[in-house]
TIRO-2110 file (N, C-alpha, C; in Angstrom, 1 decimal):
// TIRO-2110
-8.9, 44.5, -32.3, N, 1, A
-8.9, 43.4, -31.3, CA, 1, A
-8.1, 42.2, -32.1, C, 1, A
-8.4, 41.9, -33.2, N, 2, A
-7.8, 40.8, -33.9, CA, 2, A
-6.1, 40.9, -33.9, C, 2, A
-5.6, 42.0, -34.0, N, 3, A
-4.3, 42.5, -34.0, CA, 3, A
-3.6, 42.5, -32.8, C, 3, A
-4.2, 42.6, -31.8, N, 4, A
-3.7, 42.5, -30.5, CA, 4, A
-3.6, 41.0, -30.0, C, 4, A
-4.7, 40.2, -30.6, N, 5, A
-4.7, 38.8, -30.1, CA, 5, A
-3.3, 38.1, -31.0, C, 5, A
-3.1, 38.5, -32.4, N, 6, A
-2.0, 37.9, -32.9, CA, 6, A
-0.8, 38.2, -32.5, C, 6, A
-0.6, 39.8, -31.7, N, 7, A
0.5, 40.2, -31.2, CA, 7, A
0.9, 39.3, -29.8, C, 7, A
-0.3, 39.1, -29.1, N, 8, A
0.2, 38.3, -27.8, CA, 8, A
0.3, 36.8, -28.2, C, 8, A
-0.4, 36.3, -29.2, N, 9, A
0.0, 34.7, -29.4, CA, 9, A
1.5, 34.8, -29.9, C, 9, A
1.9, 35.5, -30.9, N, 10, A
3.5, 35.6, -31.0, CA, 10, A
4.4, 36.0, -29.9, C, 10, A
4.0, 36.8, -29.1, N, 11, A
4.7, 36.9, -27.8, CA, 11, A
4.8, 35.7, -27.0, C, 11, A
3.8, 35.0, -27.0, N, 12, A
3.7, 33.9, -26.2, CA, 12, A
4.3, 32.7, -26.8, C, 12, A
4.3, 32.6, -28.1, N, 13, A
5.2, 31.7, -28.7, CA, 13, A
6.8, 31.9, -28.5, C, 13, A
7.1, 33.1, -28.8, N, 14, A
8.5, 33.4, -28.5, CA, 14, A
8.9, 33.1, -26.9, C, 14, A
8.0, 33.5, -25.9, N, 15, A
8.3, 33.2, -24.7, CA, 15, A
8.4, 31.5, -24.4, C, 15, A
7.8, 30.8, -25.1, N, 16, A
7.5, 29.4, -24.9, CA, 16, A
9.1, 28.7, -25.4, C, 16, A
9.5, 29.3, -26.5, N, 17, A
10.6, 29.1, -27.3, CA, 17, A
12.1, 29.6, -26.6, C, 17, A
11.9, 30.5, -25.8, N, 18, A
13.1, 31.1, -25.1, CA, 18, A
13.2, 30.8, -23.8, C, 18, A
12.1, 30.8, -23.1, N, 19, A
12.4, 30.4, -21.5, CA, 19, A
12.2, 28.7, -21.2, C, 19, A
13.1, 28.5, -20.2, N, 20, A
13.2, 27.1, -19.8, CA, 20, A
11.9, 26.8, -18.9, C, 20, A
11.4, 25.6, -19.1, N, 21, A
10.3, 25.3, -18.2, CA, 21, A
10.4, 25.3, -16.8, C, 21, A
9.4, 25.9, -16.0, N, 22, A
9.7, 26.0, -14.6, CA, 22, A
9.3, 24.8, -13.9, C, 22, A
8.4, 23.7, -14.4, N, 23, A
8.1, 22.6, -13.7, CA, 23, A
9.3, 21.4, -14.3, C, 23, A
9.6, 20.6, -13.5, N, 24, A
10.6, 19.6, -14.0, CA, 24, A
9.6, 18.7, -15.1, C, 24, A
10.6, 17.8, -16.0, N, 25, A
9.8, 17.1, -17.0, CA, 25, A
9.5, 15.8, -16.3, C, 25, A
8.5, 15.3, -16.7, N, 26, A
8.0, 13.9, -16.0, CA, 26, A
9.0, 12.8, -16.2, C, 26, A
9.3, 12.2, -15.4, N, 27, A
10.0, 10.9, -15.3, CA, 27, A
9.2, 9.8, -15.8, C, 27, A
9.8, 8.8, -16.6, N, 28, A
9.3, 7.4, -16.8, CA, 28, A
9.7, 6.5, -15.9, C, 28, A
8.7, 6.0, -15.1, N, 29, A
9.3, 4.9, -14.1, CA, 29, A
8.7, 3.6, -14.5, C, 29, A
9.4, 2.6, -14.7, N, 30, A
8.5, 1.3, -14.7, CA, 30, A
7.4, 1.1, -13.7, C, 30, A
6.6, 0.3, -14.1, N, 31, A
5.2, -0.3, -13.2, CA, 31, A
5.6, -1.3, -12.3, C, 31, A
5.6, -1.2, -11.1, N, 32, A
5.9, -2.0, -10.1, CA, 32, A
4.9, -3.3, -10.0, C, 32, A
5.5, -4.3, -10.1, N, 33, A
4.6, -5.6, -10.0, CA, 33, A
4.3, -6.2, -8.6, C, 33, A
2.9, -5.9, -8.4, N, 34, A
2.7, -6.5, -6.8, CA, 34, A
2.6, -8.0, -6.8, C, 34, A
3.0, -8.3, -5.7, N, 35, A
3.3, -9.9, -5.3, CA, 35, A
1.6, -10.3, -5.0, C, 35, A
1.3, -11.3, -5.8, N, 36, A
-0.2, -11.8, -5.3, CA, 36, A
-0.2, -12.6, -4.1, C, 36, A
-1.0, -12.3, -3.2, N, 37, A
-1.3, -12.8, -1.8, CA, 37, A
-2.1, -13.9, -2.0, C, 37, A
-1.8, -14.8, -1.0, N, 38, A
-2.8, -15.9, -0.9, CA, 38, A
-4.4, -15.4, -0.3, C, 38, A
-5.1, -16.0, -1.2, N, 39, A
-6.6, -15.6, -0.4, CA, 39, A
-6.8, -15.7, 0.6, C, 39, A
-7.1, -14.9, 1.5, N, 40, A
-7.5, -14.8, 3.0, CA, 40, A
-9.0, -14.9, 3.3, C, 40, A
-9.2, -15.5, 4.4, N, 41, A
-10.6, -15.4, 5.0, CA, 41, A
-10.8, -15.1, 6.2, C, 41, A
-12.0, -14.6, 6.4, N, 42, A
-11.8, -13.8, 8.1, CA, 42, A
-12.5, -14.9, 9.0, C, 42, A
-11.8, -14.9, 10.4, N, 43, A
-12.4, -15.6, 11.2, CA, 43, A
-13.0, -14.8, 12.2, C, 43, A
-14.1, -15.0, 13.0, N, 44, A
-14.6, -14.3, 14.1, CA, 44, A
-15.1, -15.1, 15.1, C, 44, A
-14.7, -15.2, 16.3, N, 45, A
-15.3, -16.2, 17.2, CA, 45, A
-15.0, -15.5, 18.5, C, 45, A
-15.5, -15.8, 19.8, N, 46, A
-15.2, -15.5, 20.8, CA, 46, A
-14.4, -16.2, 21.9, C, 46, A
-13.7, -15.3, 22.6, N, 47, A
-12.4, -16.2, 23.6, CA, 47, A
-12.8, -15.7, 24.9, C, 47, A
-12.4, -16.5, 25.9, N, 48, A
-12.5, -15.9, 27.4, CA, 48, A
-11.2, -14.6, 27.4, C, 48, A
-11.8, -13.9, 28.2, N, 49, A
-10.7, -12.6, 28.5, CA, 49, A
-9.4, -13.1, 28.8, C, 49, A
-9.3, -14.1, 29.8, N, 50, A
-8.1, -14.6, 30.3, CA, 50, A
-7.4, -15.1, 29.0, C, 50, A
-7.9, -15.7, 28.2, N, 51, A
-7.3, -16.4, 27.3, CA, 51, A
-6.6, -15.4, 26.0, C, 51, A
-7.6, -14.3, 25.7, N, 52, A
-7.1, -13.3, 25.2, CA, 52, A
-6.0, -12.4, 25.7, C, 52, A
-6.2, -12.3, 27.0, N, 53, A
-4.9, -11.6, 27.5, CA, 53, A
-3.6, -12.3, 27.5, C, 53, A
-3.7, -13.6, 27.7, N, 54, A
-2.5, -14.4, 27.3, CA, 54, A
-2.0, -14.4, 25.9, C, 54, A
-2.9, -14.2, 25.2, N, 55, A
-2.4, -14.2, 23.8, CA, 55, A
-1.6, -12.7, 23.5, C, 55, A
-2.3, -11.8, 24.0, N, 56, A
-1.8, -10.5, 23.9, CA, 56, A
-0.4, -10.4, 24.5, C, 56, A
-0.1, -11.0, 25.8, N, 57, A
1.2, -11.1, 26.5, CA, 57, A
2.1, -11.8, 25.5, C, 57, A
1.8, -13.0, 24.9, N, 58, A
2.5, -13.8, 24.1, CA, 58, A
2.8, -13.1, 22.8, C, 58, A
2.0, -12.2, 22.5, N, 59, A
2.3, -11.5, 21.2, CA, 59, A
3.2, -10.5, 21.4, C, 59, A
3.4, -9.7, 22.7, N, 60, A
4.4, -8.8, 22.9, CA, 60, A
5.7, -9.4, 22.9, C, 60, A
5.7, -10.3, 23.9, N, 61, A
7.0, -11.2, 24.0, CA, 61, A
7.6, -11.8, 22.8, C, 61, A
6.8, -12.2, 22.1, N, 62, A
7.2, -13.0, 20.5, CA, 62, A
7.3, -11.9, 19.6, C, 62, A
7.0, -10.7, 19.9, N, 63, A
7.2, -9.6, 18.8, CA, 63, A
6.5, -10.1, 17.6, C, 63, A
5.2, -10.8, 17.7, N, 64, A
4.3, -11.1, 16.4, CA, 64, A
2.8, -10.6, 16.9, C, 64, A
2.1, -10.7, 15.6, N, 65, A
0.7, -9.9, 15.7, CA, 65, A
-0.2, -11.2, 16.2, C, 65, A
-1.2, -10.7, 16.9, N, 66, A
-2.2, -11.7, 17.3, CA, 66, A
-2.7, -12.5, 16.0, C, 66, A
-2.7, -11.9, 15.0, N, 67, A
-3.2, -12.8, 13.8, CA, 67, A
-1.9, -13.9, 13.3, C, 67, A
-0.5, -13.4, 13.3, N, 68, A
0.4, -14.3, 13.2, CA, 68, A
0.4, -15.5, 14.0, C, 68, A
0.0, -15.3, 15.6, N, 69, A
-0.2, -16.5, 16.5, CA, 69, A
-1.3, -17.2, 16.2, C, 69, A
-2.4, -16.6, 15.9, N, 70, A
-3.7, -17.5, 15.8, CA, 70, A
-3.5, -18.5, 14.2, C, 70, A
-2.7, -17.7, 13.1, N, 71, A
-2.3, -18.5, 12.2, CA, 71, A
-1.5, -19.8, 12.4, C, 71, A
-0.5, -19.4, 13.3, N, 72, A
0.4, -20.8, 13.9, CA, 72, A
-0.2, -21.4, 14.5, C, 72, A
-1.3, -21.0, 15.3, N, 73, A
-2.1, -22.1, 16.2, CA, 73, A
-2.9, -23.1, 15.3, C, 73, A
-3.7, -22.2, 14.1, N, 74, A
-4.3, -23.3, 13.4, CA, 74, A
-3.6, -24.1, 12.4, C, 74, A
-2.4, -23.7, 12.3, N, 75, A
-1.6, -24.7, 11.4, CA, 75, A
-1.0, -25.9, 12.2, C, 75, A
-0.7, -25.4, 13.6, N, 76, A
-0.3, -26.7, 14.1, CA, 76, A
-1.4, -27.7, 14.6, C, 76, A
-2.6, -27.0, 14.9, N, 77, A
-3.7, -27.9, 15.0, CA, 77, A
-3.9, -28.7, 13.7, C, 77, A
-3.9, -28.1, 12.6, N, 78, A
-4.2, -29.0, 11.5, CA, 78, A
-3.2, -29.9, 11.2, C, 78, A
-2.0, -29.6, 11.5, N, 79, A
-0.8, -30.8, 11.2, CA, 79, A
-1.2, -31.9, 12.4, C, 79, A
-1.4, -31.6, 13.6, N, 80, A
-1.9, -32.6, 14.5, CA, 80, A
-2.7, -33.6, 14.0, C, 80, A
-3.9, -33.3, 13.4, N, 81, A
-4.9, -33.9, 13.2, CA, 81, A
-5.0, -34.2, 11.8, C, 81, A
-3.9, -33.9, 10.8, N, 82, A
-4.0, -34.1, 9.5, CA, 82, A
-4.0, -35.4, 9.4, C, 82, A
-5.1, -36.1, 8.3, N, 83, A
-5.3, -37.6, 8.2, CA, 83, A
-3.8, -38.0, 7.0, C, 83, A
END
C-alpha cells in the first residue's frame, strides 16, 4: 500500500510539472477607493394625495427622483429663511 501511495504521489508531481493549469491565474487589481458620501438623515411625513401626485408628475417631467425634488425644496426653503 505504501508503494502505491509513493507511486501515485510521483505521478501527481510529474503531472503538476508538465501540464498547464486549467484555471486562469488570479489577477491582482488595485483596491477601488469609494467616495465618502455626506451623512444623510431620514425624513418621514404625510402629504395630501394631490400634492404627492403633483410631485410625481413633476418628477417625471424634470427627470429627477422624488428625493432630489424634496432635497431641492428643503434647500430653497432654508436659503429663503436663513439668517
